[in-house]
N, C-alpha and C positions, 0 to 999 in steps of 0.2 A: 370612495374606492381606495384612496391613499391611506385613510385611517384604518380600513380593513386590513390592508397589506401590512401596515405597521403592527397592528394587533397580532396578526399571525406570526410575524417575525419575533415579536417579544415573547409570545407563548412558546415558540420553538426554542428560543434561547433558554427560557426557564426549564423546558423539558430536557434539553441537552444537559444542563447543569445538574438537575436533580437526578436524572437517570444515570449519568456518569458517576455521580457520588455513590449512588446505590450499587452500581456495578463494581465500583472499587471496594466497597465494604463487603460485598458478597463474593468477591474474587471471580467474577464472571466477565469474560471478554465483552467490551462495551458494544460492539456491533450487534451481538445477540440480544443484549438487554435493551438496546435502542429499538430494535424491531418489536420485541415483546411489549415494551412500553408504548410504542406507537399503536400497536394492535389494541391494547387495552384502552388507550385514549380514543381510538376510533369507535369503540363500542359504547363509549359514554354518551348518554342522551344530551342533547342541547348544544353540543360543540359544533361549530361550523364545519361543513364538509370541504375538504381541500382536494381540488383536482390538480394533479401534477402534470404539467405540460412536458411531453417527452423531449421537445427541443430544449427546454430548460435543463433537463438532466444531461443531454448530450453535450451542450455547450457550456453551461454554468457549473455543473458538478464534475463531469468526467475529466476534462483536461486538467484542471488544477489539482485533481486527486492523483492522476497518473503521473504528472510531471515530477512532483517531489519524490514519488516512489521510484521513478527511474533515476532521478538526480542522485539519490543516496544509495543506488545499487552499485555494487562493485563490478566494474567492467571486466576485470580479470576473472572473477568468479563466474560472471555471466557467460563469458566466452568459453571458459573451461567446461561449463555444463551446457553448452549449446545443443548437443545431441539430445539429452533427455528433455531439455526445455522444448525443443522443436517437436519431439514425439508427442509431448503433452499439448503444446499450444496449437499445433496444426493437426497432427494425426488424431489425437483424442477428440478434438472438437469436431472434426469431420466424421469420425466414427460414431460419436454420440448423436450428431445430427441425423445420420442415416439410420441408426438403430432406433432412435425415438420415432422417426417417421414411419418405420415399418411397424413398430408396436402400436402407434396411434391408428394406423390403417387396419391392423389385424384385430385389436381389442376394442377400439372406439369407433371403428368404421368411418374414420375421417378420410377425405380424399388424400392421396399420397402427397400432393404438393402442399396441402395444409399441414400435414404431418412434418414435412421438411421445415416449414415455417416455425412450428413449435420446437422442433429439434434444434434449429439454429438459435432460437431465443434462449433456451435453457442449457445450451452446451458449455458456455464459458464460466468456469469458477471465477469468483470475484477477487480483484486485486486488493481491495480494501480489507475484506474479511480475512483473506489468507495472511496478509501482512500483519494485521492487528492481532490475530490469534497466534500465529506461529512464532512471532518475535517475543511474545510473553512467556513462551514455554521453553524449557531447557532441552533443546534438541540440537543435534550437530548443525553447524553452520551450512553445510552443503544442502541439507533438506530445506532450510529457509531460502537459500539461493534459488533452488529449483522451483519452489512454490511461488516465490516472488517473480522469477523470470517467466514462468508459465502464465501467471495472471497478468503480466504486462503485455504479452504478445497475443494471447488467445482471443482477446476482445476483437482485434482486427480480423482474425480468421472467422469468428462467428458473425461479425457484422457484414462481412462480404458475402458469406453464405446466406445470411438473412436477406440481403438485398436481392439476390437472385431468386430465392424461394418466394419472396413476396411478389416479385415481377412475374414469376411463373403462375402464381395463383391469379394475379390481376389480369394477365393477358392470355393465359392458357397455353403459352409456348415456352420452351426451354431448349437451349443449345449447350451441350456439355463442352464442346470445343471453344465456343465463345466465352462461356463462363470461366473455363480454365485460363484462357488468355487474359481475360479481364482481371482475374484473381491475381495473376503475376504482375500485371500493370499497376493495379491498385496497391499491392504490397510494396513493390520496389519503388514506386512513385512516392509513397509515404516516407520511405527511408531516405530518399534523395531530398525531399522537402525538409525533413527533420535535420539532416546534416547541413543543409544550406542555412537554415535558421540558426542552428548551433554555431556555425562558423561566423555568421554576422554578429551574433550576440557576444561571442568571445572577443571580437574586435572592438565592440562597443565597451565592454568592461575594461579593456586596456586603455581606452581613450578617455573614459569618464570615471575616474576614481572618486566618486561621491556616493557614500552609502545610501542616503534617502532616494536619490535618483536611481541607483542600481537596483535597490529593492523594489521600487515602484515598477521599474522595467521588468524585473523578474516575475512580478505578478501578471504582467501582460503577456509574457512569452507563451504560456500554454494556450491561451485563447487565440493569439495571433497565429501560432503554428497550426492549431486545429482548423481554424477558419481558412487559412491559406491552402492547406491540403485539400479540404473539402471543396473549395471553390475550383481547384484544379482537377477534381474528380478522382483523387487518390485517398488513401486511408489517413484520416486525421489522427486516429489513435496511434498508428505506427509512427507518424510524424512527431507527435508529442513525446512518445517513448524514446525515439531516436535522439531528438534534441536534448532530452533529459540525460540520457546516457552519455552523450558527447560532452555536455557541459559539466556533468559530474566528474568526468575524466579530466577535463581541462581546468575546472574550478580552482583547485589548490594552487595553480600557477598564475591565474589571472585575476583572482578576487582578493581584495585586501583583507587583512585580519579584522579591521573595524567593520567592514561590510558583512563578513561571516558572522561576527558576534551579534549583529543586529538582525541579519536575515533569517538565521535559523529559528529564533523564537517566533518571528512573524509567520514563517511557513508552518511551524508546529501548530500555531493557533488556527491558521486557515484550515489545515488538515483536520484538526479536531472538530471545529465547528461544522465544516462541510460533511464530514463523516457522520456526525450526530444528526444533522438535518436530513441527509439522504436516507439513513436507516430508520429514523422515526417516520419519515414520509412513506417508506415502504410499508411499515406497520399500519399507518393510517389509511392506506389505500385498500387493504385487504377486505375490510367489512363492506366497503362500497362495491368492490368488484364482485364479492359474493352475493350481495343483494341483486346486482344486475343479472347474474346467472340464474338465481332462484326466481326472479320476477318473470323471466321469459318462459319458464315452465317447460323448456325443451327437454330437461333432464330431471329425474327424481333426485332427492337428496342421497338415496342409496347409490345411485349411479355416480354422482359427483364424488362421493367419498371413495368409491371403488376406483374411479379414474385417478383421483389424487394419490391414492396409495400406490397404484401401479406405476404411475409416472415418476413419483418421488423415489420409490424403491429402485426403479429402472436406472435413473441417473446415478444413483449410488453404486449399484452393481456394475454398470457399464464401466465406470472408472476403475473399479477393482479388476475387472476382467481385462482391461487394457494395460494397466500399469505393471502388473506382474510379468506378462510376456514381454512388454516393451523394455523392462529392466534387465531381463535375463537372456532373451533370444539373441539380440545383437552380439552379446559377449560369447554366446554359445556358437554362433555361426562364423564370427570373425575373430581370429586369433589376435589381430592387431589391436582391436578394441579391448579384448580381454587382458592383453599384456599392459596396455596403457591405463586401463581402468578396471581393476578386478571386480569380481562379483560383489555387489553390495549385500549387507545383512538383510534378511527377510523382514526384520523388525523395522528397519528404515524404510523399506519399500512399502510396508503396511501403512506407515504414517502418511506417506505421499498419496497412497491409494485412498485413504480415508479423508484427506483434506480437500474436499470439493464443494465448499460453500458457494452458493449463488448469491447475486446481489444486484448492484446498481445497473449494470449493462443489460441484464435480463429484464429488469424493471422497465428501463427506457425503451428497449426494443419492443416489448409487449404493448406498451402504451402508444408507441408510434405506429402501430398497425393502422392502415387506412380503413375508413368506415365503409367504403364501397370499392368495387372493382370495375373493370371495363364494362360499360353498358349500364352502370348505375345500380347493379345488384349489390346487396350487402356483402361485406367480406365474410366468407364462410367460417362459421364457428369462432368468430372473433372473441365473444364473451367467454367461451370455454377455454380458449388459449390464454386469455388474461387470468382466469381463475386458476388454471393449472400452473401457470408461471409463478403466481404469487404463492401457491401452496408449496411448490418446489423450493422457492427461496426460503420460506418459513421453515420447512422441514429440514433442509440441509443446514441452515444456520443453527437451528435449535438442536437437532439430533446429533449432527456431526460436530458442531462447534462445542456443545456442552460435554460430549463424550470424549473429545480429543484429549484433554488433560488426563482423564482416567485411563485412556488407552495407552498414553505415553508412560504413565506410572506403572501400569500393568506389564508392559513390555520391557520395563527397566531401561528405557532410553534416557541418556544424559548427554549434555553438551560435551563434545569431544575436546574442548579447550583450545582448538586451533586458533581462533581469533585472539584469545588471551595470550597464547604463546607468541604469535606474530607481533602483538602489541608490545609485549615485554622486550622482545629482541629489537624492535624498531626504536623503542624508547632508549634502550641501552646504547645502541649505536649512535643515536642522535646526541645523547648526553656526552658520550665519549668524544665524538667529533667536536662538540662545542667546547669541551674542556681542553682538547688539544689545540684548538684555535685560540683559546684564551691564553694559553701558555706562550703562544707565539707573539702576542701583542706586547710591544715594548712598554716599559714603565718610565714615563718622563718626569713624574713628580710624585711626592708622597701620597697625595689624595688618590691619584690613579692607582698607585700600588696597593693602597688599602682597599679600594673598591675591587681590584682584581683578586686580592686575597680572599675577601668575603664571598665573592661570586664563585671562586674556585672551591671554597668549602661547601657551598650549596650544591654545586655539581657533583662533587665527590660523594656527598651524602646520598644524592639520588642514585648514582652509579652503584654505591655499596648496597643500597636497598634492592635495586634491580638484580644485582648479581646474587644476592642472598635468596631472592625469589626465583629459584630454578624452574626448569620445565615441569618437574614433578609437582610444583606448587602453583602452576600457572593459573589455576582456577580460583585461587584464593584472592581476597580483596587486594586491589592494586594500590601500592603506596608510592607516591613520588618522593616522600621524605620519610625519615624515621617516625615511629609512632610518637616518641617524645617531642620531636620537633612539631608534629601536627597538633598535638594537644596544647602545647605551649602557645603556638601560633593562634589556635582557636580562642584561647583565653585572652590573648592580647587584642585580637580583632574584636572580640565582644566588648572589651573595655574601650577600644577606640570608638566603636559605634555608640556606646552608652554616653561617652564624653561629648561627642559632637551633637547628639540629641539634646543633652543638657545645655550646651552652648546655644543652640537654636532656641530652646525654651526660655533662656535668660535674655534673649535678644542680642547676644554677642555676634552671632553670624546669621545670615539670611537663609531662607529655605533653599535658594539656588545653590549657595555654597555647601549647604548640608547635602544636597543631592549629588553634587560633584564628588565630594569626599566619600559619600556612602557608596557610590558606584565603584570606586576603586577598592573599597573594603569588601564589597560583595564579590568583585572579580577575584580578589585574593582568597576569599573563603571558598569560592567555587573551585579554584585551582587546587586548594587543599583537599576538598572533598571529592574531586573527580575520580571516578572509578570505585569509590567506596559506597556512596549513596546509591548508585545503580545496583550494585550487588545486594545491598541491604534490602532494597525494595523488591528485587526479584525474588 
């Protein structure tokens, strides 16, 4: 058994690496390519069948993927866009759940309670897919903030609705007043737990300034937060998101530079691998789910195709029908909103309306459906719900995900440069403050005077470059130093690296000494290239 698990893990690692490389070469967002690759792998004969445990998804995948997404979300931007985020994360999720339930009842003749289960499962767009796709595209920062904020919160809304819908099917009873009260309790309870965990973790970071321990502890935070909230009967998803937002806000003040330098690559690697695993597993599950539906012979192939088309088209159209009125009606009805936040461009609203890819939460919720209900009867239409969920995930990821870059290009949408302008201004003020402080430091000896003079020249060079890059050029590659300084520094760093390798090869220095010096050279090179490499790759 242990050998089988190791084999699966190794094959998944290989699949992630190969598919990610192909996605990069083809310029396709990797969640889409992972799902397609997983689907093709699942159709290959002779490969072992992998059954994905829903508890594994809810506990092992979801918390560590939501936590860094919240951790690196701007609290200022999240709070400024709380109204549109709430309309999408709460209003749209409930509207989608109800509309899908009615459509399933009318077109598929499913019981209304079963339709609500299906609606709750497929209502939340995926945090991973939205972030991975939107951040790669040149769109205004506000669109990315709204999409990320929506995908962080909507999971909690959908999972609470899912809980009540499943209970209604299993027991045959439902109380709207009780459901509403519990919805508020579960939501606010999750926020309270997240704040409590965030506060405790912040105190821990202040008292234990040790990078390996802090990073290990940070990897435990999402799991501990999720489990604590779920044990208390409140939303684990909201607890993880709240803890991430709180620590993301407090992090710059309480986490040391050394910890940040080591923690960011660790979390980037964790995110990348978990994203790859979960989307490949989504693709691997689809053939097995399809076979289960076909084997029961309750529906013909024509019916299943028709159902899949109807429900996939419905979730796309429902989002469009909600987003446009939700964007314009509040401004039309309330002058205070219109004055504070003018009407957005219809092009920007179109992008938000089209970005509704489903993913890991829908997958886990569908797989977590109980096999039986009260009295031992099979859960009604369970296989059909699974099949429709997987087809919606596949359709939205492939159709909307692949067409999104084309739509953005066709609409002529470009990054508004707000983040670049803010960064330039912040760098300018920080360097001016540092130079002013440097001038106040007294010179007690020639060595200190010489160091002060050289450091002053460096800061003056940075300030000159930042002042020359005015707001009109904010979107151009960002330079900390003059281009001549950067090129000369790159040449000298390359020569330093070559020299220490030669010294190691001749046995003059040890590999340990090589690694210490090489790390300093690498950090210096990264500092030179910061802001240039990102733009070049984008």
